[in-house]
N, C-alpha and C positions, 0 to 999 in steps of 0.2 A: 455659351459664347456666341455672339452674333457673327454672321458670315464675314463682314468686313473686319471685325475685331480679330477673327481667326487669321485673316490675311496679314493684318498689322502685327499680330503676335509672332508670326513667322519671321517677319523682318526684324522685330526686336530681338528675337533669339539669335539672329545673325549679326547683331551689333558687335563689331570687332574692333572698335576704336581702342579699347583697353582690355578686351576680354568679353566673352559671350555672356548674355543675360539669360537667366532662368525665368520664364514668364508664366504667370498664373492668371486666372480669370478674375472678374470683378470682385471688389470687396468694399463694404460700406464703413464709413467712419461717422461717429456721432459728433455733431457740432452744436454747442449751446450758445445762444446769443440773446441779447436783450431785445424785447419787442419795441414797437414804436409808441407804446402807451406812455403818457407823461404823468398820469395821476399817481402811479406807483410803479416800482421796479418789478418787471415781470420778464421771465426768460422762457424760451422754448428750445427744445432739442429736436433736431432733424437729422436724418441719415443722408449723407452725401456719398455717392458711389464713384469709386475710381474704376474705370473700365478695364484697365490692364495694369498689372504690377510686374515690373522686371527687376531682378535682383542678381547681384554678384557680390563678391567679398567686400568691395569698396564703393559700391554704388547701388542706390535704390531708385528706380524710375516709376513715377506715378503718371499714367497716361490717360488722357481724355481722347476718345475716338469719335469722330463725327463723319459719317459717310455722306449723307445728304444727296445721294444720287436720285435723280427723278424729281428734284426740287430746285429752288433757286440756288442753293448752295450755302456755304458758311458765310455769313454777313459780318463785315468788319465792325459795324456799330454794335452788334450783339456781343461779339467777342470782347470788345473794348468797354462794354457796359455803358454805352452811350445811346441806346435805343430808348425812345419814349415809352415803349411797351416793356414793362418790367419782366414779363414772363419770357420774353426772348432773351433778355440779358441773363435771366436765371438759368438758361440752358448751359451756360458756361461758368456757373458760380465757382466751380472747382479751380478755375484759373483767373477769373476777373473780380472775384469778391475777396478782398484781403482778409476779412475775418474768417471766411470759410477755408480758403487755401492755407492760411497759416495754421489753423486748427487741424486740418487734415495732415499737413506735413508734420506737425508735432505729434499727432496721433500715430502716424506711420513710424516716426522715430521711436516712440514708446513701445509700439507693438513689435517692431522688427529689430530694434536695438541698433539702429544706425544713427550717427550724429547728423544734425540738421544739414551741415555742409556737404553731406554725401547723398542728399535726396534731391532728385531732379524732376521737375514738372515738364510734361510734353503734351502737345496738341497734334493729333494726327487727323488730317483732313482729306476726305475723298474728293470733294468738289467745293471749290471756292465760288462765291457769288462773283458776278462781274465778267464771267466768260473770258474771252481772249484778251481783254484789256489788262487783266492782272491787277487791277487797282485794289480790290479787296484783299487779295493775297499779300500784296506789298504792304498795305497798311497794317494788316494783322502781324506780319513778320516784324515790321518796324516797332509796333507797340509792344510785342512780346519781348523784344530785345531790351526794352526799358524796365521790364518787370523782374526784379531780382527776388527770387524765392529759393530758399535752401541753397543748393549748389551754385546757383547763378541765374541767368535769364531763362525764361520759359522757352523751350525749343519747339519749333514748328516744322512739321513734315507734311509736304503735299504729296499728291498722288504720284508725281514723277519720281520723287525720292523713294517712296514706298515700292513702286514697281521696279525701279532700278535694282534695289536690294533683293527683291523677290526673284528677279531674273538671275542674279548671281547665285542665289541659293538653288534655284532650279537647274542650274548648269552642272551641279554636282552629280556624280554618278551614284552616290549613296542613296538608297531608297528609304523614304520615310513615309509613314502612313498618315499624311496630313492632307486634308481636302484641298486647301489652297495650293499647296505645292504640287499635288497630283494634277490639278487643273492646269497649272502652268506647264508642267511636263507634257501633258496631252496636247495642248495647243502648240507647243514648240515642236513636238513630233509630227504634228499635222501640217507644220509649215505656215501657220496663220499668224505667228507673232512677227512683228517688225524686228529688224536687226537691232542688237543692243548697241548702246552708245555709252561711252565713258563719261559723258557730260550729264550732270543733273541740272535740269532747268528749274 
């Protein structure tokens, strides 16, 4: 599990809307689709990876995690499959390609025994493109709200959402041997973390 994925997994485990999630590492699903050849019908099968899987009795969460620290950030056109460069769009095939995402959701339903309407897709983002303007984040969130897959719209979590939940987890006195959680506790003990806020931006 990559470092940022470990951080996100920590916050997914603390998902208390309707009960906590048990989170596991990445898993691949095979997706078969028709090629662009017109002379005859031909299909290809590729593996598509879900970064994190969260489960509880009545919900299965399939999460795509993109940190993109040290780069431009997550670009709206790429997420929305509107870039002229196909390889950029393909980075988000799990959420922006209807054939892929429907096949993955169905594959997860078959593998784990959940009905389709209990499977939720999520996108976790470390850094959105656009900086302080928030334009890319807004457009991604607006687009995701229109994409009904499984249990409903694709849910988007930005860094402020993720960190706010992690701070709540770190405030617990119970010790857990989790690198992301220990890092939060160390910084908090050193007094280098800003005061918490109840508002999620």
